[in-house]
C-alpha positions as a Python dict, from the first residue, in 0.01 Angstrom:
ca = {
    (1, 'M'): (0, 0, 0),
    (2, 'T'): (205, 218, -226),
    (3, 'S'): (557, 251, -351),
    (4, 'G'): (594, 631, -316),
    (5, 'V'): (800, 806, -54),
    (6, 'A'): (615, 904, 262),
    (7, 'S'): (524, 1265, 304),
    (8, 'G'): (388, 1463, 594),
    (9, 'R'): (288, 1240, 884),
    (10, 'E'): (284, 914, 687),
    (11, 'Q'): (558, 657, 746),
    (12, 'L'): (695, 424, 480),
    (13, 'V'): (848, 90, 583),
    (14, 'V'): (1015, -200, 402),
    (15, 'L'): (857, -544, 459),
    (16, 'V'): (1079, -851, 428),
    (17, 'G'): (926, -1198, 406),
    (18, 'G'): (559, -1284, 430),
    (19, 'P'): (336, -1364, 132),
    (20, 'P'): (515, -1312, -200),
    (21, 'E'): (220, -1105, -330),
    (22, 'L'): (251, -853, -45),
    (23, 'P'): (419, -529, -160),
    (24, 'R'): (773, -479, -29),
    (25, 'L'): (710, -112, 50),
    (26, 'Y'): (421, -37, 281),
    (27, 'R'): (281, 295, 396),
    (28, 'L'): (170, 283, 760),
    (29, 'P'): (-172, 433, 831),
    (30, 'E'): (-167, 797, 940),
    (31, 'G'): (-128, 833, 1316),
    (32, 'T'): (95, 524, 1353),
    (33, 'A'): (396, 594, 1571),
    (34, 'E'): (724, 621, 1382),
    (35, 'D'): (890, 391, 1637),
    (36, 'A'): (633, 112, 1589),
    (37, 'S'): (726, -208, 1772),
    (38, 'R'): (544, -411, 1506),
    (39, 'V'): (350, -373, 1184),
    (40, 'V'): (28, -565, 1121),
    (41, 'V'): (-101, -581, 763),
    (42, 'A'): (-446, -720, 678),
    (43, 'F'): (-394, -928, 365),
    (44, 'Y'): (-638, -1179, 213),
    (45, 'G'): (-820, -1263, 536),
    (46, 'R'): (-510, -1283, 753),
    (47, 'H'): (-309, -1044, 969),
    (48, 'Q'): (53, -1055, 854),
    (49, 'R'): (276, -956, 1147),
    (50, 'F'): (617, -795, 1111),
    (51, 'E'): (874, -686, 1371),
    (52, 'P'): (1151, -428, 1329),
    (53, 'T'): (1499, -551, 1240),
    (54, 'G'): (1673, -235, 1358),
    (55, 'E'): (1801, -188, 1003),
    (56, 'K'): (1720, 91, 760),
    (57, 'E'): (1716, 87, 382),
    (58, 'L'): (1763, 376, 145),
    (59, 'V'): (1446, 422, -64),
    (60, 'Q'): (1439, 715, -305),
    (61, 'G'): (1678, 916, -89),
    (62, 'Q'): (1497, 842, 240),
    (63, 'Q'): (1611, 608, 522),
    (64, 'V'): (1322, 365, 577),
    (65, 'P'): (1295, 113, 866),
    (66, 'V'): (1295, -257, 774),
    (67, 'F'): (1043, -498, 928),
    (68, 'R'): (1072, -879, 900),
    (69, 'F'): (779, -1122, 878),
    (70, 'V'): (720, -1314, 1203),
    (71, 'Y'): (385, -1493, 1166),
    (72, 'S'): (26, -1456, 1047),
    (73, 'T'): (-310, -1510, 1212),
    (74, 'A'): (-663, -1543, 1078),
    (75, 'I'): (-877, -1231, 1103),
    (76, 'A'): (-1155, -1301, 1354),
    (77, 'E'): (-1507, -1241, 1230),
}
């Protein structure tokens, strides 16, 4: 979870909603498809699930897809 602009094969997304402590900018793990149908972030023992809004936001000169919080689930042990 960083706030820098993605480089190379990494993809940066904007997360809207979810836990207030979760960073707004999130770097998807390498190898994640750019057209991801959802983003799942492991955060304090839960999977926070986000879906694309179809919107983009300008972040440091780069158009970044916006994902909105949908729900969270406990991480199974």
